[in-house]
N, C-alpha and C positions, 0 to 999 in steps of 0.2 A: 531383698532378696542378696543374700549371702552369696558370695563370690566364686565359688561351689556349684552352689545354684542355677546360676548364670549359666557359668560354660555349661553344665547339662543339658540346660535351657537349649543352648545354640546348636549342642554340636546333637540333641535328641534325631533329630531328620538325620542326620548323615549326611547332610548336604548345608552346608551352605551356601547359599547365593549372594554374586559380587559383582556388583552395580561400580560397572565404571561410561562413563560420558561423556559427551563432546557440551553437553550444558545442563543446568540444571533442568530442566523440560522431559530431556527423554533421562534422564538419569528417575527421575520421582516420575516418571509414564511406564517403567520397564517396572521400574520397586513396585510399582502400583499392582498391577500384573500377577510376579510373583509373588505377593503380598494374597492378592486375592485368591490367588491360586493352589494358596496352605499356606509358605511356604516359611516356615516359624525361625529360622535363621539370616541376616540379612546383612550384607556389607555395600558401604555408599563407601566405595575412593577416593584418598583424598585428592584423590586426581583429575576428579569430577569439579567442571568449575560451581563455585558453593555450594561443595560441596558440605559443609559445618551447618549452610544454611535447611541442606535436604536432609541431612539429620534431625536437624531437630524438630523439622515438620516430620518428619513418618513416625518418628516418637512419641509425637502430637498424635495421631492419626487412628495409628495401633494400639498403644497406650501398650497393656500387658498382651496381648495375643498372640506379637511377636516380638526379636528380640533385636535390635536393631546397633549396626557398632560401625565402629567407619577403617579401612584398609591403611594401605601404605601410610601409615604413622610413623615416621623415618626422627625423631627424636623427641625428649620432654616435654618442651614448645606444644609441641602439636601434638602432642600425647595430652597438656594439659584445653587446649581450646577444646576436641574433640570430649572430652565427661565435659566439657563449660556447656556446648550444645547438644548432648543428650545421652551421648556413643554407651552403649550401658557391656558392649564389649573393640576393645580392641585389634586389629592385626598388621603385621608392617613385615615386609620382604627381608628385613633382617635382624639380630642381635641385636638390641639396643638397650643396656639396663634403666636407665633415665627414664623409656620407655614402660619397661617394669614397676619400673621405681612408681609415676605418676599413677598407670591405670588404682596398683592396688593402693597404696596410698586411702585412694578415693571407691574402693569397695570392685572398681573394673577388672577383668580380666583377660591378661592379652597373651595374643597368641603371635608370638614371632617369628617370623622366617629362619629356616637353618636347611641345608644344605648336603650336611656333614655328619657324622657320628660328632667328631670333635665338639660343632657347634647344637646337633643339640643337649650332650650332655652341659655345656654351658649356660644353655640358654635353662633347663633344666634347673641346675645349682644357682640364678637368677631368681626361680620362683613364677619360670613359666607355667598359664594354666592347660595350657596345649602349643602342640607346637604345628609352629605353621612351613610342610618341606615347600621347598619352592627356589624354582620353578619346577613343577615336576613334569613340562616337553621334554620330551629325549629323556625324559630317564621310564622305569620299565614297573611295575608292582614287584615283579619276582624282586626288584633292589629295596624296595620296601619290606620286603617279608626279612631277606636278611637283616637290615638294619634291626627290624622288631624282633629278629632271633636275639641279639645282641645287645639290645634296650627294649625287655618287653613292659619296661615301669614307662615307654614313651607315649604319648598319643599324638598321634601321629596325624593331620589332613593335609594332606599332597593338596596344591592348587598351583594354581599360574599355568593354562594349557590342556590341563584336560577337559577330553568333550560329554558329552552326558553319553555314552556310546558306551567308554575308557570309564566311565567312575566305578561302576558294579566293581570292576575288576581289582582296582583297586581296593573296597571294602575288604573283598575276600581276598588278598593278601594284608589285611588285618591293621589298615587305615581306618581309624575311629567313624570320621568325617573326608567329605571332601570337598574343594573351598572351586563353587562350578559358574563361570558369569560367561558370556558371548553369551552366545544359542540356544541353552536356557528360558535368558527375553526374547526372544526374536519373533515378532509376529506379534499376531492380536492376544488380544486375554483370552479367546478363547483357545487357541492352536496351545499360550502356556496353558494352559491350565491342565491339560489333556496332557500336555510333555512332564507335568513336573507330577502328577498325579500316574502317570506310568516311571518317570524315576524313581521317586519316592517307593513305589511296591517291587525295581529290577535291587533297587539299594537293600532294601530290605531281607529278600530273596538272598544274599550275597552275602547279609551277615548274617546268618543264619546255615547259609552251607560254611562259614566261617568259623559259626561259633561249634 
């Protein structure tokens, strides 16, 4: 797949599930529940122990049924390690030119973290495929709507503190997707499946209202 095709696949459901665990086992179990619930864009944070091994395992298990990426990628070295582990996209809490350059060298889209209009413009100039608005906690969807009014060409993906209940409002404000972690994967497989199905329906409705 071309980089733009991967980007489109990651954002297709308007949600990127973020898994950040305190162990490899917990992270892979949570990821398994999300993937079995139908999530097609999933990010494993590199702050998770043995995160790269988790990325490799999940990529092997899902094949082309979902897009597995690495998050919390801070520099070119960790970007290359994530790509070598099989990550199909890279996400970062900051704008780092080496991360973007490394991802693009190997055909992997990069979502750098931005918090201001200046960072949005810089990230776009560096060729970012989409922009992770981070952290979104403490901000309101109206702020994103104002940012998008000034920069309508920016593909904004708010993350960091967005709850399942709050996500549709961000989509209605103009976000192309939301990065949601924590509670999305809480509970057993059935409860995760119900929560994911409900969220996907609400995000689709919000996107329709925004359009």
